[in-house]
LOTILUM-320734 format. One record per residue (C-alpha): residue number from 1; x negated, y negated, z negated; residue in one letter. Coordinates in nm, 4 decimals, always signed. Layout:
ATOM   num         xx         yy         zz   residuo
ATOM   NUM          X          Y          Z         A
...
end
This chain:
ATOM   num         xx         yy         zz   residuo
ATOM     1    -9.4477   -18.5821    -9.4977         M
ATOM     2    -9.3431   -18.9155    -9.3723         S
ATOM     3    -9.0145   -19.0442    -9.2977         S
ATOM     4    -8.8872   -19.1568    -8.9685         Y
ATOM     5    -8.9385   -19.5313    -8.8916         V
ATOM     6    -8.7390   -19.7032    -8.5782         P
ATOM     7    -9.0330   -19.8744    -8.4282         F
ATOM     8    -8.9803   -20.1519    -8.1794         T
ATOM     9    -9.1488   -20.1060    -7.8213         Q
ATOM    10    -9.3393   -20.4091    -7.9178         E
ATOM    11    -9.4761   -20.2378    -8.2065         E
ATOM    12    -9.5951   -19.9530    -8.0328         I
ATOM    13    -9.7536   -20.1434    -7.7679         D
ATOM    14    -9.9594   -20.3309    -8.0134         R
ATOM    15   -10.0441   -20.0142    -8.1894         A
ATOM    16   -10.1371   -19.8328    -7.8608         A
ATOM    17   -10.3833   -20.1073    -7.7618         H
ATOM    18   -10.5991   -20.1440    -8.0753         T
ATOM    19   -10.9469   -20.1160    -7.9970         S
ATOM    20   -11.0803   -19.7263    -8.0881         I
ATOM    21   -11.4065   -19.9273    -8.1876         K
ATOM    22   -11.2533   -20.1309    -8.4324         S
ATOM    23   -11.0544   -19.8405    -8.5796         I
ATOM    24   -11.3881   -19.6193    -8.6138         L
ATOM    25   -11.5846   -19.8902    -8.7835         E
ATOM    26   -11.2815   -19.9600    -9.0008         A
ATOM    27   -11.2973   -19.6260    -9.1349         K
ATOM    28   -11.6624   -19.6284    -9.1905         G
ATOM    29   -11.7432   -19.4292    -8.8776         E
ATOM    30   -12.0481   -19.4943    -8.6153         K
ATOM    31   -12.0247   -19.5818    -8.2783         V
ATOM    32   -12.3118   -19.6174    -8.0169         L
ATOM    33   -12.3308   -19.7969    -7.6572         R
ATOM    34   -12.3039   -19.5401    -7.3666         S
ATOM    35   -12.3613   -19.7367    -7.0649         G
ATOM    36   -12.0461   -19.9589    -7.0355         S
ATOM    37   -11.8324   -19.7478    -7.3050         E
ATOM    38   -11.8929   -19.6691    -7.6513         W
ATOM    39   -11.9049   -19.3337    -7.7965         M
ATOM    40   -11.8582   -19.1783    -8.1544         W
ATOM    41   -12.2025   -19.0951    -8.3335         E
ATOM    42   -12.0164   -18.7662    -8.4856         D
ATOM    43   -11.8760   -18.6606    -8.1575         N
ATOM    44   -12.0907   -18.7729    -7.8447         H
ATOM    45   -11.8263   -18.6277    -7.6160         S
ATOM    46   -11.5678   -18.8782    -7.7020         V
ATOM    47   -11.6142   -19.1770    -7.4810         K
ATOM    48   -11.3836   -19.4805    -7.5296         F
ATOM    49   -11.3611   -19.8406    -7.3779         R
ATOM    50   -11.1231   -20.0820    -7.5569         D
ATOM    51   -10.8190   -19.8876    -7.6436         Y
ATOM    52   -10.8599   -19.5944    -7.4215         Y
ATOM    53   -11.0322   -19.2645    -7.4933         F
ATOM    54   -11.1864   -18.9476    -7.3442         Y
ATOM    55   -11.3288   -18.6440    -7.4602         D
ATOM    56   -11.5421   -18.4946    -7.2217         H
ATOM    57   -11.5396   -18.1688    -7.3797         N
ATOM    58   -11.1620   -18.0859    -7.3781         T
ATOM    59   -11.0229   -18.3394    -7.1390         G
ATOM    60   -10.8203   -18.4862    -7.4011         D
ATOM    61   -10.7732   -18.8726    -7.3126         K
ATOM    62   -10.5195   -19.1202    -7.4446         G
ATOM    63   -10.4605   -19.4576    -7.6156         T
ATOM    64   -10.5409   -19.5621    -7.9846         A
ATOM    65   -10.2086   -19.3919    -8.0871         I
ATOM    66   -10.3119   -19.0436    -7.9367         D
ATOM    67   -10.6846   -19.0947    -8.0638         F
ATOM    68   -10.5688   -19.1029    -8.4271         L
ATOM    69   -10.3258   -18.7938    -8.4137         C
ATOM    70   -10.5694   -18.6021    -8.2036         L
ATOM    71   -10.8914   -18.6702    -8.4288         F
ATOM    72   -10.7320   -18.7807    -8.7537         F
ATOM    73   -10.4665   -18.5275    -8.7882         D
ATOM    74   -10.1867   -18.7862    -8.8209         M
ATOM    75    -9.8457   -18.7676    -8.6816         R
ATOM    76    -9.7058   -19.0558    -8.4319         F
ATOM    77    -9.5018   -19.2250    -8.6936         Q
ATOM    78    -9.8056   -19.2608    -8.9432         D
ATOM    79   -10.0639   -19.3454    -8.6608         A
ATOM    80    -9.8269   -19.6579    -8.5320         V
ATOM    81    -9.7729   -19.7379    -8.8792         T
ATOM    82   -10.1517   -19.7414    -8.9568         T
ATOM    83   -10.1974   -19.9766    -8.6645         L
ATOM    84    -9.9390   -20.2244    -8.6469         I
ATOM    85   -10.0904   -20.3705    -8.9350         H
ATOM    86   -10.3875   -20.6231    -8.8966         K
ATOM    87   -10.6332   -20.4356    -9.0962         D
ATOM    88   -10.7499   -20.0995    -9.2443         Y
ATOM    89   -10.9030   -20.1060    -9.5977         G
ATOM    90   -10.9627   -20.4867    -9.5412         G
ATOM    91   -11.1450   -20.4485    -9.1917         A
ATOM    92   -10.9503   -20.6043    -8.9275         E
ATOM    93   -10.8557   -20.4006    -8.5770         F
ATOM    94   -10.9425   -20.5827    -8.2935         V
ATOM    95   -10.6268   -20.5716    -7.9991         R
ATOM    96   -10.6821   -20.5480    -7.6366         C
ATOM    97   -10.5081   -20.6593    -7.3382         A
ATOM    98   -10.3167   -20.3962    -7.1260         P
ATOM    99   -10.5176   -20.3349    -6.8051         S
ATOM   100   -10.5349   -20.1419    -6.4753         E
ATOM   101   -10.7914   -19.8615    -6.4875         R
ATOM   102   -10.9132   -19.8737    -6.1546         K
ATOM   103   -11.2050   -19.6222    -6.0549         K
ATOM   104   -11.5036   -19.7631    -5.9279         K
ATOM   105   -11.6321   -19.6381    -5.6270         A
ATOM   106   -11.9494   -19.4170    -5.6644         F
ATOM   107   -12.2953   -19.5306    -5.6013         Q
ATOM   108   -12.6102   -19.3881    -5.6759         L
ATOM   109   -12.8379   -19.6102    -5.9015         P
ATOM   110   -13.1226   -19.7855    -5.6890         P
ATOM   111   -13.4579   -19.5770    -5.6954         R
ATOM   112   -13.7569   -19.7150    -5.8396         N
ATOM   113   -14.0998   -19.6958    -5.6213         R
ATOM   114   -14.2515   -19.4420    -5.8588         T
ATOM   115   -14.1580   -19.1976    -6.1136         M
ATOM   116   -14.3994   -19.2235    -6.3874         Y
ATOM   117   -14.2232   -19.2746    -6.6760         R
ATOM   118   -13.9470   -18.9953    -6.5648         M
ATOM   119   -14.2084   -18.7646    -6.5411         Y
ATOM   120   -14.4088   -18.8206    -6.8672         A
ATOM   121   -14.0680   -18.8192    -7.0214         Y
ATOM   122   -13.9375   -18.4874    -6.8704         L
ATOM   123   -14.2851   -18.3147    -6.8973         T
ATOM   124   -14.4429   -18.4625    -7.2018         Q
ATOM   125   -14.1392   -18.5342    -7.4503         D
ATOM   126   -13.9238   -18.2546    -7.3217         R
ATOM   127   -14.1872   -17.9909    -7.2201         R
ATOM   128   -14.0466   -17.9276    -6.8988         I
ATOM   129   -14.2890   -17.7635    -6.6411         D
ATOM   130   -14.3842   -18.0411    -6.3635         P
ATOM   131   -14.3508   -17.7871    -6.1123         E
ATOM   132   -13.9674   -17.7514    -6.2017         I
ATOM   133   -13.9407   -18.1369    -6.2196         V
ATOM   134   -14.0924   -18.1485    -5.8800         T
ATOM   135   -13.8813   -17.8917    -5.7091         F
ATOM   136   -13.5442   -18.0864    -5.7815         F
ATOM   137   -13.7258   -18.4257    -5.7008         V
ATOM   138   -13.8146   -18.2489    -5.3644         H
ATOM   139   -13.4530   -18.1756    -5.3387         K
ATOM   140   -13.3505   -18.5402    -5.3933         H
ATOM   141   -13.1318   -18.4316    -5.7079         D
ATOM   142   -13.3612   -18.6223    -5.9398         L
ATOM   143   -13.5588   -18.9479    -5.9519         Y
ATOM   144   -13.6165   -19.2669    -6.1762         E
ATOM   145   -13.3973   -19.5547    -6.1403         S
ATOM   146   -13.5501   -19.8980    -6.0495         A
ATOM   147   -13.3993   -20.1134    -6.3329         Q
ATOM   148   -13.3663   -19.9111    -6.6372         K
ATOM   149   -13.6341   -19.6226    -6.5609         H
ATOM   150   -13.3840   -19.3910    -6.6295         N
ATOM   151   -13.3796   -19.0001    -6.5133         A
ATOM   152   -13.1386   -19.0107    -6.2735         V
ATOM   153   -12.9789   -18.6434    -6.2241         F
ATOM   154   -12.7650   -18.5953    -5.9074         V
ATOM   155   -12.4903   -18.3903    -5.8495         G
ATOM   156   -12.3831   -18.2746    -5.4714         R
ATOM   157   -12.0607   -18.0909    -5.3257         D
ATOM   158   -12.1329   -17.7963    -5.1134         G
ATOM   159   -12.1676   -18.0274    -4.8081         N
ATOM   160   -12.4790   -18.2082    -4.9867         G
ATOM   161   -12.2976   -18.5379    -5.0385         K
ATOM   162   -12.3777   -18.7037    -5.3671         P
ATOM   163   -12.0554   -18.7031    -5.5803         R
ATOM   164   -12.1635   -18.7931    -5.9445         A
ATOM   165   -12.4794   -18.8914    -6.1296         A
ATOM   166   -12.6015   -18.8400    -6.4822         H
ATOM   167   -12.8396   -19.1287    -6.6177         E
ATOM   168   -13.0812   -18.9993    -6.9355         K
ATOM   169   -13.3009   -19.2982    -7.0745         G
ATOM   170   -13.6635   -19.2280    -7.1142         T
ATOM   171   -13.7570   -19.3718    -7.4318         L
ATOM   172   -13.7593   -19.1304    -7.7180         S
ATOM   173   -13.7154   -19.3886    -7.9623         D
ATOM   174   -13.4032   -19.5438    -7.7741         R
ATOM   175   -13.1597   -19.2858    -7.7271         P
ATOM   176   -12.9295   -19.3544    -7.3863         Y
ATOM   177   -12.7220   -19.1299    -7.1560         R
ATOM   178   -12.4180   -19.1938    -6.9456         C
ATOM   179   -12.2582   -19.0906    -6.6408         D
ATOM   180   -12.3099   -19.3542    -6.3114         T
ATOM   181   -11.9686   -19.5483    -6.2703         P
ATOM   182   -11.6993   -19.3423    -6.0458         G
ATOM   183   -11.8902   -19.0227    -6.0847         S
ATOM   184   -11.6658   -18.7191    -6.0478         E
ATOM   185   -11.6986   -18.5098    -6.3358         K
ATOM   186   -11.6567   -18.1775    -6.1487         E
ATOM   187   -11.9520   -18.2475    -5.9199         Y
ATOM   188   -12.2278   -18.2186    -6.1698         F
ATOM   189   -12.6057   -18.1355    -6.1487         F
ATOM   190   -12.6436   -17.8055    -5.9814         N
ATOM   191   -12.8500   -17.5780    -5.7546         Y
ATOM   192   -12.7330   -17.2474    -5.5469         F
ATOM   193   -12.9699   -17.0014    -5.4695         G
ATOM   194   -12.7412   -16.7883    -5.2826         G
ATOM   195   -12.6937   -16.4786    -5.5059         S
ATOM   196   -12.3999   -16.3745    -5.6777         N
ATOM   197   -12.4929   -16.4592    -6.0233         R
ATOM   198   -12.4711   -16.8075    -6.1805         L
ATOM   199   -12.6133   -16.9658    -6.5228         Y
ATOM   200   -12.3954   -17.2335    -6.6785         V
ATOM   201   -12.5160   -17.4943    -6.8971         F
ATOM   202   -12.4120   -17.8043    -7.0770         E
ATOM   203   -12.6540   -18.0515    -7.0123         A
ATOM   204   -12.9184   -18.0868    -6.6937         P
ATOM   205   -13.2252   -18.1339    -6.9254         I
ATOM   206   -13.1364   -17.7713    -7.1283         D
ATOM   207   -13.0620   -17.6215    -6.7168         L
ATOM   208   -13.4402   -17.7164    -6.6705         M
ATOM   209   -13.5551   -17.6117    -6.9897         S
ATOM   210   -13.4279   -17.2682    -6.9219         F
ATOM   211   -13.6120   -17.2511    -6.5960         L
ATOM   212   -13.9200   -17.3440    -6.7431         T
ATOM   213   -13.8998   -17.0464    -6.9920         L
ATOM   214   -13.8261   -16.8282    -6.7167         K
ATOM   215   -14.0513   -16.9609    -6.4354         K
ATOM   216   -14.2305   -16.6594    -6.3518         N
ATOM   217   -13.8905   -16.4996    -6.2601         T
ATOM   218   -13.7300   -16.4861    -5.9101         D
ATOM   219   -13.4952   -16.7534    -6.0435         W
ATOM   220   -13.4525   -16.9654    -5.7237         K
ATOM   221   -13.2428   -16.6386    -5.5606         R
ATOM   222   -12.9846   -16.7336    -5.8394         H
ATOM   223   -12.7739   -17.0761    -5.9053         S
ATOM   224   -12.7462   -17.3361    -6.1821         F
ATOM   225   -12.4668   -17.5588    -6.2838         L
ATOM   226   -12.4591   -17.8057    -6.5682         A
ATOM   227   -12.1292   -17.9007    -6.6861         L
ATOM   228   -12.1846   -18.2473    -6.8553         G
ATOM   229   -11.9861   -18.0832    -7.1338         C
ATOM   230   -11.8157   -17.7527    -7.2402         T
ATOM   231   -11.5126   -17.8170    -6.9959         A
ATOM   232   -11.5028   -17.6076    -6.7124         S
ATOM   233   -11.3925   -17.8610    -6.4347         R
ATOM   234   -11.6967   -17.8602    -6.2656         A
ATOM   235   -11.7419   -17.4512    -6.3223         L
ATOM   236   -11.3927   -17.4305    -6.1241         I
ATOM   237   -11.4983   -17.6479    -5.8362         R
ATOM   238   -11.8562   -17.4458    -5.8002         F
ATOM   239   -11.6334   -17.1229    -5.7906         L
ATOM   240   -11.4209   -17.2739    -5.5141         L
ATOM   241   -11.7118   -17.3682    -5.2918         E
ATOM   242   -11.8993   -17.0490    -5.3690         H
ATOM   243   -11.6574   -16.7541    -5.3184         D
ATOM   244   -11.9661   -16.4915    -5.3647         N
ATOM   245   -12.0305   -16.5741    -5.7345         I
ATOM   246   -11.8925   -16.3147    -5.9512         T
ATOM   247   -12.1783   -16.2920    -6.2320         D
ATOM   248   -12.1533   -16.5536    -6.4875         I
ATOM   249   -12.3900   -16.6166    -6.7378         C
ATOM   250   -12.2941   -16.8638    -7.0173         L
ATOM   251   -12.5975   -17.0721    -7.1646         C
ATOM   252   -12.4053   -17.3537    -7.3327         L
ATOM   253   -12.5601   -17.4913    -7.6540         D
ATOM   254   -12.5817   -17.2576    -7.9727         N
ATOM   255   -12.3723   -17.4721    -8.1975         D
ATOM   256   -11.9977   -17.4628    -8.2801         A
ATOM   257   -11.8982   -17.6587    -7.9726         A
ATOM   258   -12.1025   -17.4317    -7.7427         G
ATOM   259   -11.9325   -17.1102    -7.8840         R
ATOM   260   -11.6067   -17.2444    -7.8497         K
ATOM   261   -11.6732   -17.3416    -7.5156         G
ATOM   262   -11.8058   -16.9992    -7.4317         D
ATOM   263   -11.4465   -16.8502    -7.5370         D
ATOM   264   -11.2153   -17.0976    -7.3435         Q
ATOM   265   -11.4691   -17.0292    -7.0329         I
ATOM   266   -11.4259   -16.6629    -7.0740         A
ATOM   267   -11.0652   -16.6779    -7.1314         T
ATOM   268   -11.0345   -16.9340    -6.8405         M
ATOM   269   -11.2180   -16.6754    -6.6175         L
ATOM   270   -10.9931   -16.3742    -6.7408         E
ATOM   271   -10.6857   -16.5576    -6.6233         R
ATOM   272   -10.8362   -16.6223    -6.2831         L
ATOM   273   -10.9266   -16.2825    -6.2412         Q
ATOM   274   -10.6045   -16.1483    -6.3508         D
ATOM   275   -10.4116   -16.4590    -6.1263         G
ATOM   276   -10.2335   -16.5824    -6.4423         K
ATOM   277   -10.3559   -16.9197    -6.4328         A
ATOM   278    -9.9708   -17.0812    -6.3667         E
ATOM   279   -10.1406   -17.4221    -6.3955         E
ATOM   280   -10.3328   -17.3860    -6.0723         I
ATOM   281   -10.1779   -17.3959    -5.7536         P
ATOM   282   -10.1341   -17.0290    -5.5746         P
ATOM   283   -10.3578   -17.1227    -5.2704         E
ATOM   284   -10.6406   -17.2313    -5.5068         V
ATOM   285   -10.5729   -16.9506    -5.7462         L
ATOM   286   -10.5949   -16.7042    -5.4296         K
ATOM   287   -10.9666   -16.8686    -5.3477         K
ATOM   288   -11.0616   -16.8026    -5.7278         L
ATOM   289   -10.9233   -16.4594    -5.8058         R
ATOM   290   -11.2060   -16.2079    -5.7976         R
ATOM   291   -11.3764   -15.9930    -6.0224         D
ATOM   292   -11.5647   -16.1673    -6.2710         Y
ATOM   293   -11.8667   -16.0561    -6.4946         R
ATOM   294   -11.9108   -16.2546    -6.8113         V
ATOM   295   -12.2437   -16.2763    -7.0069         L
ATOM   296   -12.3379   -16.5286    -7.2821         V
ATOM   297   -12.6753   -16.5909    -7.3514         M
ATOM   298   -12.8017   -16.8421    -7.6314         K
ATOM   299   -13.0945   -16.9855    -7.7443         S
ATOM   300   -13.2539   -16.9158    -8.0567         Q
ATOM   301   -13.2222   -17.2893    -8.2000         L
ATOM   302   -12.9696   -17.5599    -8.1069         K
ATOM   303   -13.0232   -17.5719    -7.7398         D
ATOM   304   -13.2750   -17.4309    -7.4891         W
ATOM   305   -13.4775   -17.7642    -7.5048         N
ATOM   306   -13.5196   -17.6815    -7.8417         E
ATOM   307   -13.6528   -17.3621    -7.7973         D
ATOM   308   -13.8683   -17.4913    -7.5036         L
ATOM   309   -14.0562   -17.7475    -7.7623         K
ATOM   310   -14.0683   -17.4644    -8.0148         A
ATOM   311   -14.2769   -17.2446    -7.8072         E
ATOM   312   -14.5143   -17.5498    -7.7141         N
ATOM   313   -14.5558   -17.6488    -8.0613         Q
end
């Protein structure tokens, strides 16, 4: 165990403002561009810009010091000691100037005049039924962006107002995905059908793949929600806006992160049902308290799109 080191505030600030991209690269890890941010190749839920990171699966966030403590199991002392040096194993760290993180105003990306590339990507590469794609296009919840030709999945609130958008690249050999700047993560791609049953997914494409697999059922009477991760913020918001939802089918990915998400969401719903979620204001908890029935549904392969593509081989 390392001994206590009395760091100065200047040393702590210098360590905290170290570029997370430079930390990962110094450690031999790969990073990928994600819109105006970067993401960790081994953990796509972790996005970062300069010295600040956010984990979309868990909600964890913080500076470079927090990053090393959380993902590399370091104590505060060890993290600061590592970062105040100019390099790591010969690879230099990059320092970032402190800045105020101002939230950008949300604005949907401009629409392209056609949707040829989006339709080709979703129906040919991803094997999603064209009628399912057209259903969401007609609801104005899915379109092709004008500049980059991304598939844009729109998230709306209970009044139909766009509050978020997720962009997915349409070139198979150049993977790209990001949330439109200013998006509110609790408002993600969804459909409300009116019944008391809600199906919950990680990604919009998996949601649409599931609907393709279940196309011949009466699916439109039920509700469907993509979380954009495995965290429950979008689910809580959806439950607040639709107080008739009681039956929840968790359809997260069939991997370690998805199974962990199943357990965390099921536990959260149990706490809501028992009225024991102390972190939620009493007036909000009152609206969320109801008799939930939770069912976990898993794809045969890693996710529902993998199942769909395997069925169409």
